[in-house]
All heavy atoms as TSV, in Angstrom:
chain	resi	resn	atom	element	x	y	z
A	1	MET	N	N	0.836	-1.168	0.010
A	1	MET	CA	C	0.032	-0.033	-0.012
A	1	MET	C	C	0.918	1.206	0.041
A	1	MET	O	O	1.776	1.434	0.830
A	1	MET	CB	C	-0.913	-0.017	1.288
A	1	MET	CG	C	-1.836	1.047	1.398
A	1	MET	SD	S	-2.975	0.618	2.713
A	1	MET	CE	C	-3.801	2.009	2.980
A	2	SER	N	N	0.675	2.117	-0.924
A	2	SER	CA	C	1.411	3.367	-1.064
A	2	SER	C	C	0.774	4.425	-0.281
A	2	SER	O	O	-0.446	4.522	0.002
A	2	SER	CB	C	1.335	3.826	-2.549
A	2	SER	OG	O	1.708	5.019	-2.676
A	3	ARG	N	N	1.699	5.191	0.440
A	3	ARG	CA	C	1.266	6.330	1.320
A	3	ARG	C	C	1.588	7.658	0.658
A	3	ARG	O	O	2.752	7.911	0.263
A	3	ARG	CB	C	1.917	6.196	2.620
A	3	ARG	CG	C	1.499	7.154	3.571
A	3	ARG	CD	C	2.123	6.890	4.988
A	3	ARG	NE	N	3.424	7.424	4.922
A	3	ARG	CZ	C	4.181	7.709	5.902
A	3	ARG	NH1	N	3.673	7.453	7.137
A	3	ARG	NH2	N	5.369	8.232	5.860
A	4	VAL	N	N	0.561	8.483	0.578
A	4	VAL	CA	C	0.767	9.906	0.011
A	4	VAL	C	C	1.194	10.821	1.143
A	4	VAL	O	O	0.452	10.885	2.058
A	4	VAL	CB	C	-0.502	10.360	-0.673
A	4	VAL	CG1	C	-0.257	11.772	-1.118
A	4	VAL	CG2	C	-0.924	9.564	-1.810
A	5	GLU	N	N	2.513	11.332	0.909
A	5	GLU	CA	C	2.952	12.308	1.990
A	5	GLU	C	C	2.521	13.722	1.762
A	5	GLU	O	O	2.319	14.565	2.635
A	5	GLU	CB	C	4.404	12.192	2.218
A	5	GLU	CG	C	4.698	10.838	3.064
A	5	GLU	CD	C	5.972	10.940	3.741
A	5	GLU	OE1	O	6.393	12.052	4.208
A	5	GLU	OE2	O	6.729	9.881	3.775
A	6	ALA	N	N	2.503	14.052	0.321
A	6	ALA	CA	C	2.222	15.415	0.042
A	6	ALA	C	C	1.487	15.493	-1.287
A	6	ALA	O	O	2.050	14.905	-2.303
A	6	ALA	CB	C	3.297	16.341	-0.007
A	7	ARG	N	N	0.363	16.094	-1.456
A	7	ARG	CA	C	-0.172	16.325	-2.853
A	7	ARG	C	C	0.464	17.530	-3.373
A	7	ARG	O	O	1.121	18.481	-2.774
A	7	ARG	CB	C	-1.716	16.669	-2.636
A	7	ARG	CG	C	-2.496	15.568	-2.097
A	7	ARG	CD	C	-3.873	15.623	-1.994
A	7	ARG	NE	N	-4.509	16.320	-3.115
A	7	ARG	CZ	C	-5.587	17.086	-3.078
A	7	ARG	NH1	N	-6.219	17.351	-1.906
A	7	ARG	NH2	N	-6.166	17.548	-4.198
A	8	PRO	N	N	0.529	17.619	-4.679
A	8	PRO	CA	C	1.138	18.751	-5.457
A	8	PRO	C	C	0.541	20.086	-4.939
A	8	PRO	O	O	-0.712	20.235	-4.715
A	8	PRO	CB	C	0.852	18.489	-6.923
A	8	PRO	CG	C	0.661	16.979	-7.047
A	8	PRO	CD	C	0.001	16.718	-5.694
A	9	ILE	N	N	1.337	21.084	-4.886
A	9	ILE	CA	C	0.925	22.437	-4.422
A	9	ILE	C	C	-0.240	22.920	-5.425
A	9	ILE	O	O	-1.204	23.716	-4.985
A	9	ILE	CB	C	2.085	23.426	-4.304
A	9	ILE	CG1	C	1.591	24.767	-3.651
A	9	ILE	CG2	C	2.708	23.606	-5.649
A	9	ILE	CD1	C	1.066	24.648	-2.281
A	10	ALA	N	N	-0.178	22.685	-6.651
A	10	ALA	CA	C	-1.180	23.137	-7.541
A	10	ALA	C	C	-2.588	22.635	-7.191
A	10	ALA	O	O	-3.562	23.448	-7.230
A	10	ALA	CB	C	-0.775	22.772	-9.030
A	11	GLU	N	N	-2.683	21.410	-6.772
A	11	GLU	CA	C	-3.938	20.883	-6.300
A	11	GLU	C	C	-4.457	21.493	-5.007
A	11	GLU	O	O	-5.629	21.844	-4.920
A	11	GLU	CB	C	-3.796	19.333	-6.087
A	11	GLU	CG	C	-3.652	18.504	-7.357
A	11	GLU	CD	C	-3.474	17.015	-7.043
A	11	GLU	OE1	O	-3.772	16.613	-5.942
A	11	GLU	OE2	O	-3.004	16.323	-7.898
A	12	ILE	N	N	-3.598	21.752	-4.090
A	12	ILE	CA	C	-3.826	22.345	-2.872
A	12	ILE	C	C	-4.292	23.746	-3.090
A	12	ILE	O	O	-5.390	24.189	-2.516
A	12	ILE	CB	C	-2.608	22.406	-1.901
A	12	ILE	CG1	C	-2.134	21.062	-1.604
A	12	ILE	CG2	C	-2.928	23.232	-0.661
A	12	ILE	CD1	C	-3.110	20.071	-0.720
A	13	LEU	N	N	-3.646	24.512	-3.960
A	13	LEU	CA	C	-4.032	25.911	-4.285
A	13	LEU	C	C	-5.372	25.931	-4.912
A	13	LEU	O	O	-6.198	26.802	-4.774
A	13	LEU	CB	C	-2.963	26.670	-5.081
A	13	LEU	CG	C	-1.677	26.945	-4.336
A	13	LEU	CD1	C	-0.620	27.530	-5.350
A	13	LEU	CD2	C	-1.938	27.823	-3.186
A	14	ALA	N	N	-5.700	25.143	-5.791
A	14	ALA	CA	C	-7.017	24.945	-6.477
A	14	ALA	C	C	-8.172	24.723	-5.409
A	14	ALA	O	O	-9.195	25.441	-5.471
A	14	ALA	CB	C	-7.044	23.885	-7.526
A	15	GLU	N	N	-7.877	23.894	-4.511
A	15	GLU	CA	C	-8.852	23.560	-3.436
A	15	GLU	C	C	-9.124	24.852	-2.497
A	15	GLU	O	O	-10.170	25.200	-2.253
A	15	GLU	CB	C	-8.389	22.436	-2.483
A	15	GLU	CG	C	-8.312	21.107	-3.243
A	15	GLU	CD	C	-9.454	20.303	-3.344
A	15	GLU	OE1	O	-10.281	20.484	-2.469
A	15	GLU	OE2	O	-9.631	19.503	-4.215
A	16	VAL	N	N	-7.997	25.441	-2.153
A	16	VAL	CA	C	-8.045	26.615	-1.305
A	16	VAL	C	C	-8.783	27.775	-2.106
A	16	VAL	O	O	-9.592	28.465	-1.457
A	16	VAL	CB	C	-6.680	27.144	-0.893
A	16	VAL	CG1	C	-6.711	28.476	-0.241
A	16	VAL	CG2	C	-6.081	26.106	0.054
A	17	ALA	N	N	-8.490	27.912	-3.384
A	17	ALA	CA	C	-9.236	29.028	-4.188
A	17	ALA	C	C	-10.679	28.736	-4.205
A	17	ALA	O	O	-11.417	29.826	-4.227
A	17	ALA	CB	C	-8.624	29.037	-5.580
A	18	ASN	N	N	-11.111	27.538	-4.146
A	18	ASN	CA	C	-12.570	27.316	-4.175
A	18	ASN	C	C	-13.206	27.677	-2.752
A	18	ASN	O	O	-14.190	28.192	-2.730
A	18	ASN	CB	C	-12.931	25.826	-4.388
A	18	ASN	CG	C	-12.660	25.523	-5.852
A	18	ASN	OD1	O	-12.814	26.349	-6.722
A	18	ASN	ND2	N	-12.304	24.251	-6.137
A	19	ALA	N	N	-12.454	27.412	-1.742
A	19	ALA	CA	C	-12.923	27.625	-0.414
A	19	ALA	C	C	-12.777	29.132	0.013
A	19	ALA	O	O	-13.559	29.673	0.685
A	19	ALA	CB	C	-12.269	26.732	0.640
A	20	VAL	N	N	-11.527	29.720	-0.354
A	20	VAL	CA	C	-11.168	31.108	0.080
A	20	VAL	C	C	-10.679	31.825	-1.191
A	20	VAL	O	O	-9.551	31.732	-1.504
A	20	VAL	CB	C	-9.869	30.952	1.047
A	20	VAL	CG1	C	-9.545	32.405	1.492
A	20	VAL	CG2	C	-10.235	30.072	2.235
A	21	PRO	N	N	-11.709	32.593	-1.783
A	21	PRO	CA	C	-11.359	33.239	-3.052
A	21	PRO	C	C	-10.473	34.522	-2.874
A	21	PRO	O	O	-10.551	35.381	-3.712
A	21	PRO	CB	C	-12.728	33.658	-3.611
A	21	PRO	CG	C	-13.564	33.778	-2.474
A	21	PRO	CD	C	-13.056	32.834	-1.350
A	22	ASP	N	N	-9.537	34.504	-1.899
A	22	ASP	CA	C	-8.700	35.716	-1.753
A	22	ASP	C	C	-7.350	35.427	-2.433
A	22	ASP	O	O	-7.079	34.330	-2.978
A	22	ASP	CB	C	-8.599	35.956	-0.286
A	22	ASP	CG	C	-9.990	36.308	0.372
A	22	ASP	OD1	O	-10.703	36.975	-0.318
A	22	ASP	OD2	O	-10.156	35.844	1.412
A	23	GLU	N	N	-6.436	36.400	-2.254
A	23	GLU	CA	C	-5.063	36.138	-2.924
A	23	GLU	C	C	-4.027	35.485	-2.120
A	23	GLU	O	O	-3.645	35.965	-1.050
A	23	GLU	CB	C	-4.612	37.466	-3.490
A	23	GLU	CG	C	-3.340	37.409	-4.189
A	23	GLU	CD	C	-2.913	38.819	-4.694
A	23	GLU	OE1	O	-3.584	39.839	-4.582
A	23	GLU	OE2	O	-1.856	38.875	-5.302
A	24	VAL	N	N	-3.460	34.384	-2.627
A	24	VAL	CA	C	-2.407	33.656	-1.923
A	24	VAL	C	C	-1.105	34.376	-2.328
A	24	VAL	O	O	-0.865	34.668	-3.435
A	24	VAL	CB	C	-2.226	32.158	-2.311
A	24	VAL	CG1	C	-1.103	31.513	-1.710
A	24	VAL	CG2	C	-3.609	31.410	-1.830
A	25	ILE	N	N	-0.369	34.885	-1.189
A	25	ILE	CA	C	0.934	35.705	-1.485
A	25	ILE	C	C	2.112	34.896	-1.036
A	25	ILE	O	O	3.235	35.487	-1.362
A	25	ILE	CB	C	0.855	37.115	-0.937
A	25	ILE	CG1	C	0.627	36.965	0.634
A	25	ILE	CG2	C	-0.337	37.846	-1.480
A	25	ILE	CD1	C	0.853	38.232	1.412
A	26	GLY	N	N	2.001	33.847	-0.419
A	26	GLY	CA	C	3.174	33.131	0.054
A	26	GLY	C	C	2.726	31.711	0.339
A	26	GLY	O	O	1.685	31.397	0.740
A	27	VAL	N	N	3.791	30.797	0.128
A	27	VAL	CA	C	3.679	29.437	0.418
A	27	VAL	C	C	4.858	28.799	1.118
A	27	VAL	O	O	6.017	29.220	0.569
A	27	VAL	CB	C	3.293	28.524	-0.863
A	27	VAL	CG1	C	3.204	27.122	-0.415
A	27	VAL	CG2	C	2.014	29.055	-1.516
A	28	GLU	N	N	4.806	28.048	2.192
A	28	GLU	CA	C	5.836	27.454	2.790
A	28	GLU	C	C	5.464	25.937	2.864
A	28	GLU	O	O	4.234	25.561	3.050
A	28	GLU	CB	C	6.105	27.857	4.144
A	28	GLU	CG	C	6.730	29.382	4.150
A	28	GLU	CD	C	7.072	29.896	5.582
A	28	GLU	OE1	O	7.387	29.052	6.477
A	28	GLU	OE2	O	7.002	31.127	5.672
A	29	PHE	N	N	6.416	25.042	2.871
A	29	PHE	CA	C	6.216	23.637	3.037
A	29	PHE	C	C	7.100	23.128	4.073
A	29	PHE	O	O	8.293	23.277	3.988
A	29	PHE	CB	C	6.522	23.022	1.651
A	29	PHE	CG	C	6.313	21.484	1.584
A	29	PHE	CD1	C	5.028	20.868	1.742
A	29	PHE	CD2	C	7.402	20.575	1.329
A	29	PHE	CE1	C	4.812	19.599	1.601
A	29	PHE	CE2	C	7.158	19.250	1.296
A	29	PHE	CZ	C	5.887	18.784	1.456
A	30	GLU	N	N	6.448	22.459	5.080
A	30	GLU	CA	C	7.344	22.087	6.229
A	30	GLU	C	C	6.771	20.949	6.966
A	30	GLU	O	O	5.580	20.624	6.885
A	30	GLU	CB	C	7.547	23.181	7.188
A	30	GLU	CG	C	6.432	23.789	7.832
A	30	GLU	CD	C	6.680	25.085	8.597
A	30	GLU	OE1	O	7.493	25.888	8.282
A	30	GLU	OE2	O	6.116	25.092	9.818
A	31	ARG	N	N	7.476	20.313	7.759
A	31	ARG	CA	C	7.138	19.243	8.652
A	31	ARG	C	C	6.544	19.750	9.979
A	31	ARG	O	O	7.134	20.731	10.445
A	31	ARG	CB	C	8.396	18.367	8.970
A	31	ARG	CG	C	8.177	16.943	9.285
A	31	ARG	CD	C	7.726	16.224	7.985
A	31	ARG	NE	N	7.863	14.858	8.289
A	31	ARG	CZ	C	7.070	13.873	7.842
A	31	ARG	NH1	N	6.092	14.181	7.124
A	31	ARG	NH2	N	7.314	12.658	8.244
A	32	ALA	N	N	5.440	19.344	10.439
A	32	ALA	CA	C	4.820	19.801	11.681
A	32	ALA	C	C	4.273	18.656	12.502
A	32	ALA	O	O	3.948	17.606	11.999
A	32	ALA	CB	C	3.710	20.738	11.339
A	33	ARG	N	N	4.189	18.830	13.883
A	33	ARG	CA	C	3.667	17.839	14.723
A	33	ARG	C	C	2.255	18.162	14.908
A	33	ARG	O	O	1.927	19.167	15.431
A	33	ARG	CB	C	4.438	17.768	15.970
A	33	ARG	CG	C	3.889	16.737	16.911
A	33	ARG	CD	C	4.923	16.213	18.068
A	33	ARG	NE	N	6.174	15.664	17.580
A	33	ARG	CZ	C	6.137	14.428	17.246
A	33	ARG	NH1	N	5.132	13.574	17.240
A	33	ARG	NH2	N	7.320	13.821	16.881
A	34	ARG	N	N	1.307	17.208	14.587
A	34	ARG	CA	C	-0.044	17.305	14.746
A	34	ARG	C	C	-0.670	15.983	15.328
A	34	ARG	O	O	-0.385	14.854	14.881
A	34	ARG	CB	C	-0.763	17.585	13.566
A	34	ARG	CG	C	-0.512	18.838	12.875
A	34	ARG	CD	C	-0.973	20.157	13.611
A	34	ARG	NE	N	-0.729	21.208	12.903
A	34	ARG	CZ	C	0.248	22.053	13.138
A	34	ARG	NH1	N	1.138	21.754	13.956
A	34	ARG	NH2	N	0.317	23.236	12.475
A	35	ARG	N	N	-1.197	16.134	16.577
A	35	ARG	CA	C	-1.925	15.044	17.217
A	35	ARG	C	C	-0.883	13.864	17.415
A	35	ARG	O	O	-1.158	12.700	17.157
A	35	ARG	CB	C	-3.084	14.419	16.428
A	35	ARG	CG	C	-4.169	15.441	16.404
A	35	ARG	CD	C	-5.397	14.824	15.681
A	35	ARG	NE	N	-6.434	15.922	15.588
A	35	ARG	CZ	C	-7.475	15.659	14.914
A	35	ARG	NH1	N	-7.659	14.571	14.295
A	35	ARG	NH2	N	-8.423	16.634	14.778
A	36	GLY	N	N	0.370	14.284	17.804
A	36	GLY	CA	C	1.370	13.329	18.132
A	36	GLY	C	C	2.109	12.664	17.035
A	36	GLY	O	O	2.926	11.830	17.167
A	37	ALA	N	N	1.827	13.094	15.798
A	37	ALA	CA	C	2.502	12.584	14.625
A	37	ALA	C	C	3.068	13.766	13.773
A	37	ALA	O	O	2.521	14.777	13.879
A	37	ALA	CB	C	1.496	11.765	13.666
A	38	GLU	N	N	4.102	13.375	13.075
A	38	GLU	CA	C	4.611	14.335	12.196
A	38	GLU	C	C	4.040	14.285	10.736
A	38	GLU	O	O	3.855	13.129	10.236
A	38	GLU	CB	C	6.161	14.199	12.053
A	38	GLU	CG	C	6.876	14.770	13.293
A	38	GLU	CD	C	8.437	14.940	13.048
A	38	GLU	OE1	O	8.944	14.785	11.817
A	38	GLU	OE2	O	8.959	15.260	13.956
A	39	VAL	N	N	3.604	15.443	10.198
A	39	VAL	CA	C	2.912	15.482	8.935
A	39	VAL	C	C	3.522	16.636	8.125
A	39	VAL	O	O	4.138	17.520	8.789
A	39	VAL	CB	C	1.354	15.669	8.983
A	39	VAL	CG1	C	0.711	14.523	9.672
A	39	VAL	CG2	C	1.076	16.969	9.710
A	40	TRP	N	N	3.379	16.600	6.786
A	40	TRP	CA	C	3.795	17.726	6.006
A	40	TRP	C	C	2.639	18.722	5.849
A	40	TRP	O	O	1.470	18.246	5.757
A	40	TRP	CB	C	4.158	17.241	4.571
A	40	TRP	CG	C	5.536	16.486	4.540
A	40	TRP	CD1	C	5.714	15.113	4.467
A	40	TRP	CD2	C	6.836	17.084	4.598
A	40	TRP	NE1	N	7.071	14.964	4.485
A	40	TRP	CE2	C	7.728	16.148	4.525
A	40	TRP	CE3	C	7.219	18.475	4.707
A	40	TRP	CZ2	C	9.147	16.324	4.512
A	40	TRP	CZ3	C	8.624	18.742	4.758
A	40	TRP	CH2	C	9.522	17.644	4.700
A	41	VAL	N	N	2.952	19.941	6.006
A	41	VAL	CA	C	1.830	20.938	5.867
A	41	VAL	C	C	2.296	22.037	4.937
A	41	VAL	O	O	3.505	22.316	4.825
A	41	VAL	CB	C	1.578	21.626	7.269
A	41	VAL	CG1	C	0.951	20.545	8.225
A	41	VAL	CG2	C	2.743	22.328	7.905
A	42	TYR	N	N	1.284	22.588	4.194
A	42	TYR	CA	C	1.507	23.822	3.494
A	42	TYR	C	C	1.106	24.883	4.343
A	42	TYR	O	O	-0.004	24.925	4.843
A	42	TYR	CB	C	0.807	23.796	2.212
A	42	TYR	CG	C	1.256	22.876	1.128
A	42	TYR	CD1	C	0.614	21.665	0.871
A	42	TYR	CD2	C	2.472	23.166	0.404
A	42	TYR	CE1	C	1.065	20.819	-0.184
A	42	TYR	CE2	C	2.978	22.270	-0.546
A	42	TYR	CZ	C	2.210	21.130	-0.843
A	42	TYR	OH	O	2.634	20.317	-1.851
A	43	GLN	N	N	1.912	25.944	4.628
A	43	GLN	CA	C	1.413	27.239	5.215
A	43	GLN	C	C	1.267	28.285	4.168
A	43	GLN	O	O	2.236	28.594	3.415
A	43	GLN	CB	C	2.559	27.666	6.129
A	43	GLN	CG	C	2.694	26.863	7.526
A	43	GLN	CD	C	3.544	27.495	8.517
A	43	GLN	OE1	O	4.306	28.374	8.152
A	43	GLN	NE2	N	3.513	27.054	9.597
A	44	LEU	N	N	0.006	28.770	4.008
A	44	LEU	CA	C	-0.315	29.760	2.990
A	44	LEU	C	C	-0.618	31.136	3.730
A	44	LEU	O	O	-1.160	31.206	4.631
A	44	LEU	CB	C	-1.592	29.390	2.296
A	44	LEU	CG	C	-1.604	27.933	1.780
A	44	LEU	CD1	C	-2.982	27.676	1.165
A	44	LEU	CD2	C	-0.444	27.761	0.706
A	45	LYS	N	N	-0.006	32.149	3.095
A	45	LYS	CA	C	-0.225	33.559	3.476
A	45	LYS	C	C	-1.217	34.093	2.600
A	45	LYS	O	O	-1.026	34.076	1.286
A	45	LYS	CB	C	1.012	34.389	3.539
A	45	LYS	CG	C	2.060	33.920	4.436
A	45	LYS	CD	C	1.754	34.463	5.832
A	45	LYS	CE	C	2.878	33.995	6.717
A	45	LYS	NZ	N	2.843	34.602	8.070
A	46	ILE	N	N	-2.275	34.574	2.995
A	46	ILE	CA	C	-3.469	35.034	2.079
A	46	ILE	C	C	-3.827	36.480	2.435
A	46	ILE	O	O	-3.995	36.830	3.700
A	46	ILE	CB	C	-4.683	34.113	2.276
A	46	ILE	CG1	C	-4.275	32.605	1.794
A	46	ILE	CG2	C	-5.813	34.607	1.399
A	46	ILE	CD1	C	-5.244	31.663	2.093
A	47	ILE	N	N	-4.026	37.276	1.457
A	47	ILE	CA	C	-4.608	38.698	1.714
A	47	ILE	C	C	-6.097	38.587	1.385
A	47	ILE	O	O	-6.593	38.279	0.174
A	47	ILE	CB	C	-3.942	39.680	0.840
A	47	ILE	CG1	C	-2.423	39.833	1.229
A	47	ILE	CG2	C	-4.644	41.006	0.973
A	47	ILE	CD1	C	-1.801	40.967	0.461
A	48	ALA	N	N	-6.972	38.839	2.414
A	48	ALA	CA	C	-8.393	38.820	2.173
A	48	ALA	C	C	-8.771	40.078	1.452
A	48	ALA	O	O	-8.083	41.020	1.385
A	48	ALA	CB	C	-9.081	38.711	3.614
A	49	LYS	N	N	-9.921	40.016	0.893
A	49	LYS	CA	C	-10.490	41.181	0.189
A	49	LYS	C	C	-10.655	42.509	1.001
A	49	LYS	O	O	-10.496	43.577	0.487
A	49	LYS	CB	C	-11.829	40.802	-0.474
A	49	LYS	CG	C	-11.774	39.807	-1.511
A	49	LYS	CD	C	-13.036	39.670	-2.228
A	49	LYS	CE	C	-13.046	38.732	-3.316
A	49	LYS	NZ	N	-11.873	37.930	-3.787
A	50	ASP	N	N	-10.757	42.248	2.338
A	50	ASP	CA	C	-10.784	43.415	3.226
A	50	ASP	C	C	-9.406	43.884	3.762
A	50	ASP	O	O	-9.430	44.741	4.577
A	50	ASP	CB	C	-11.777	43.152	4.402
A	50	ASP	CG	C	-11.280	41.924	5.341
A	50	ASP	OD1	O	-10.080	41.463	5.107
A	50	ASP	OD2	O	-11.965	41.545	6.175
A	51	GLY	N	N	-8.434	43.260	3.211
A	51	GLY	CA	C	-7.007	43.719	3.553
A	51	GLY	C	C	-6.359	42.914	4.663
A	51	GLY	O	O	-5.186	43.249	4.944
A	52	ARG	N	N	-7.172	42.091	5.353
A	52	ARG	CA	C	-6.573	41.290	6.376
A	52	ARG	C	C	-5.561	40.297	5.908
A	52	ARG	O	O	-5.734	39.781	4.798
A	52	ARG	CB	C	-7.542	40.534	7.230
A	52	ARG	CG	C	-8.434	41.415	7.975
A	52	ARG	CD	C	-9.565	40.685	8.799
A	52	ARG	NE	N	-10.397	39.930	7.823
A	52	ARG	CZ	C	-10.756	38.641	7.975
A	52	ARG	NH1	N	-10.432	37.971	9.016
A	52	ARG	NH2	N	-11.495	38.055	6.981
A	53	LEU	N	N	-4.417	40.030	6.629
A	53	LEU	CA	C	-3.465	39.050	6.282
A	53	LEU	C	C	-3.867	37.665	7.089
A	53	LEU	O	O	-3.967	37.722	8.285
A	53	LEU	CB	C	-2.021	39.383	6.674
A	53	LEU	CG	C	-0.853	38.427	6.315
A	53	LEU	CD1	C	-0.920	38.147	4.837
A	53	LEU	CD2	C	0.396	39.053	6.779
A	54	LEU	N	N	-4.013	36.637	6.412
A	54	LEU	CA	C	-4.507	35.413	6.963
A	54	LEU	C	C	-3.323	34.300	6.803
A	54	LEU	O	O	-2.670	34.282	5.877
A	54	LEU	CB	C	-5.719	34.876	6.392
A	54	LEU	CG	C	-6.930	35.860	6.291
A	54	LEU	CD1	C	-8.062	35.143	5.485
A	54	LEU	CD2	C	-7.427	36.130	7.628
A	55	LYS	N	N	-3.216	33.502	7.840
A	55	LYS	CA	C	-2.278	32.349	7.758
A	55	LYS	C	C	-3.213	31.114	7.883
A	55	LYS	O	O	-3.939	30.895	8.720
A	55	LYS	CB	C	-1.363	32.341	8.983
A	55	LYS	CG	C	-0.371	31.224	8.923
A	55	LYS	CD	C	0.658	31.176	10.078
A	55	LYS	CE	C	0.347	30.121	11.066
A	55	LYS	NZ	N	1.316	30.149	12.113
A	56	VAL	N	N	-3.053	30.265	6.814
A	56	VAL	CA	C	-3.691	28.982	6.641
A	56	VAL	C	C	-2.819	27.868	6.539
A	56	VAL	O	O	-1.882	27.927	5.782
A	56	VAL	CB	C	-4.681	29.053	5.407
A	56	VAL	CG1	C	-5.387	27.731	5.238
A	56	VAL	CG2	C	-5.666	30.199	5.532
A	57	GLU	N	N	-2.917	26.794	7.486
A	57	GLU	CA	C	-2.149	25.628	7.319
A	57	GLU	C	C	-3.038	24.521	6.832
A	57	GLU	O	O	-4.180	24.210	7.336
A	57	GLU	CB	C	-1.596	25.237	8.705
A	57	GLU	CG	C	-0.528	26.157	9.110
A	57	GLU	CD	C	0.155	25.607	10.392
A	57	GLU	OE1	O	-0.042	24.474	10.860
A	57	GLU	OE2	O	1.115	26.222	10.928
A	58	VAL	N	N	-2.576	23.793	5.798
A	58	VAL	CA	C	-3.262	22.769	5.113
A	58	VAL	C	C	-2.379	21.432	5.269
A	58	VAL	O	O	-1.225	21.437	4.925
A	58	VAL	CB	C	-3.559	23.115	3.623
A	58	VAL	CG1	C	-4.279	21.797	3.019
A	58	VAL	CG2	C	-4.387	24.342	3.570
A	59	ASP	N	N	-3.084	20.318	5.649
A	59	ASP	CA	C	-2.388	19.046	5.618
A	59	ASP	C	C	-2.027	18.671	4.177
A	59	ASP	O	O	-2.905	18.703	3.276
A	59	ASP	CB	C	-3.332	17.985	6.235
A	59	ASP	CG	C	-2.655	16.568	6.388
A	59	ASP	OD1	O	-2.112	16.120	5.217
A	59	ASP	OD2	O	-2.637	16.073	7.388
A	60	ALA	N	N	-0.776	18.443	3.896
A	60	ALA	CA	C	-0.300	18.294	2.518
A	60	ALA	C	C	-0.804	16.940	1.955
A	60	ALA	O	O	-0.930	16.884	0.705
A	60	ALA	CB	C	1.257	18.419	2.423
A	61	ALA	N	N	-1.104	15.982	2.733
A	61	ALA	CA	C	-1.478	14.736	2.174
A	61	ALA	C	C	-2.991	14.595	1.982
A	61	ALA	O	O	-3.433	14.046	0.898
A	61	ALA	CB	C	-1.059	13.624	3.123
A	62	THR	N	N	-3.729	15.317	2.767
A	62	THR	CA	C	-5.171	15.200	2.749
A	62	THR	C	C	-5.833	16.423	2.307
A	62	THR	O	O	-7.141	16.407	2.046
A	62	THR	CB	C	-5.801	14.852	4.133
A	62	THR	OG1	O	-5.543	15.922	4.990
A	62	THR	CG2	C	-5.180	13.530	4.624
A	63	ASP	N	N	-5.318	17.545	2.183
A	63	ASP	CA	C	-5.804	18.954	1.952
A	63	ASP	C	C	-6.782	19.292	3.042
A	63	ASP	O	O	-7.525	20.272	2.890
A	63	ASP	CB	C	-6.336	18.983	0.539
A	63	ASP	CG	C	-7.716	18.463	0.289
A	63	ASP	OD1	O	-8.468	18.224	1.203
A	63	ASP	OD2	O	-8.078	18.468	-0.916
A	64	ARG	N	N	-6.724	18.771	4.172
A	64	ARG	CA	C	-7.585	19.176	5.313
A	64	ARG	C	C	-7.097	20.477	5.982
A	64	ARG	O	O	-5.872	20.496	6.228
A	64	ARG	CB	C	-7.615	18.013	6.366
A	64	ARG	CG	C	-8.685	18.280	7.512
A	64	ARG	CD	C	-8.742	16.989	8.312
A	64	ARG	NE	N	-7.491	16.733	8.909
A	64	ARG	CZ	C	-6.963	16.958	10.054
A	64	ARG	NH1	N	-7.828	17.594	10.867
A	64	ARG	NH2	N	-5.863	16.580	10.531
A	65	LEU	N	N	-7.872	21.369	6.213
A	65	LEU	CA	C	-7.551	22.572	6.867
A	65	LEU	C	C	-7.075	22.287	8.352
A	65	LEU	O	O	-7.980	21.668	9.058
A	65	LEU	CB	C	-8.657	23.586	6.791
A	65	LEU	CG	C	-8.478	24.955	7.398
A	65	LEU	CD1	C	-7.467	25.791	6.703
A	65	LEU	CD2	C	-9.705	25.704	7.506
A	66	LEU	N	N	-5.918	22.802	8.734
A	66	LEU	CA	C	-5.532	22.572	10.118
A	66	LEU	C	C	-5.730	23.809	10.951
A	66	LEU	O	O	-6.126	23.675	12.126
A	66	LEU	CB	C	-4.215	22.147	10.130
A	66	LEU	CG	C	-3.894	20.785	9.352
A	66	LEU	CD1	C	-2.274	20.544	9.283
A	66	LEU	CD2	C	-4.501	19.731	10.039
A	67	VAL	N	N	-5.292	24.972	10.358
A	67	VAL	CA	C	-5.337	26.200	11.106
A	67	VAL	C	C	-5.615	27.314	10.168
A	67	VAL	O	O	-5.166	27.274	8.997
A	67	VAL	CB	C	-3.948	26.529	11.760
A	67	VAL	CG1	C	-3.928	27.907	12.343
A	67	VAL	CG2	C	-3.508	25.436	12.710
A	68	ALA	N	N	-6.457	28.159	10.529
A	68	ALA	CA	C	-6.763	29.427	9.857
A	68	ALA	C	C	-6.991	30.574	10.811
A	68	ALA	O	O	-7.701	30.520	11.704
A	68	ALA	CB	C	-8.109	29.319	9.086
A	69	GLU	N	N	-6.069	31.497	10.651
A	69	GLU	CA	C	-6.083	32.689	11.706
A	69	GLU	C	C	-5.432	33.954	11.089
A	69	GLU	O	O	-4.850	33.899	10.026
A	69	GLU	CB	C	-5.095	32.323	12.954
A	69	GLU	CG	C	-3.726	32.029	12.521
A	69	GLU	CD	C	-2.958	31.442	13.620
A	69	GLU	OE1	O	-3.651	30.920	14.665
A	69	GLU	OE2	O	-1.695	31.421	13.591
A	70	GLU	N	N	-5.770	35.047	11.628
A	70	GLU	CA	C	-5.199	36.320	11.235
A	70	GLU	C	C	-3.729	36.307	11.541
A	70	GLU	O	O	-3.396	35.888	12.693
A	70	GLU	CB	C	-5.930	37.462	11.863
A	70	GLU	CG	C	-7.262	37.778	11.165
A	70	GLU	CD	C	-7.777	39.121	11.537
A	70	GLU	OE1	O	-7.081	40.202	11.471
A	70	GLU	OE2	O	-8.909	39.098	11.907
A	71	ASP	N	N	-2.933	36.870	10.745
A	71	ASP	CA	C	-1.466	36.921	10.922
A	71	ASP	C	C	-1.031	38.283	11.305
A	71	ASP	O	O	-1.578	39.240	10.981
A	71	ASP	CB	C	-0.743	36.457	9.771
A	71	ASP	CG	C	0.729	36.111	10.026
A	71	ASP	OD1	O	1.010	35.651	11.198
A	71	ASP	OD2	O	1.565	36.178	9.170
């Protein structure tokens, strides 16, 4: 059985664009500890239409939203 550790960033950005139609201005890819396990995450910096800067973390393997907060 093959295990997917990270989906391509293009797929993640397409999913995020559907959910959050604001402008992604930065992307980081890193290892993070979640629920006792290490996983790959994409950290996205997004400028909302109202000018707020948002930080969104997405599980790179599942595209599940982990964190969304103002930065």
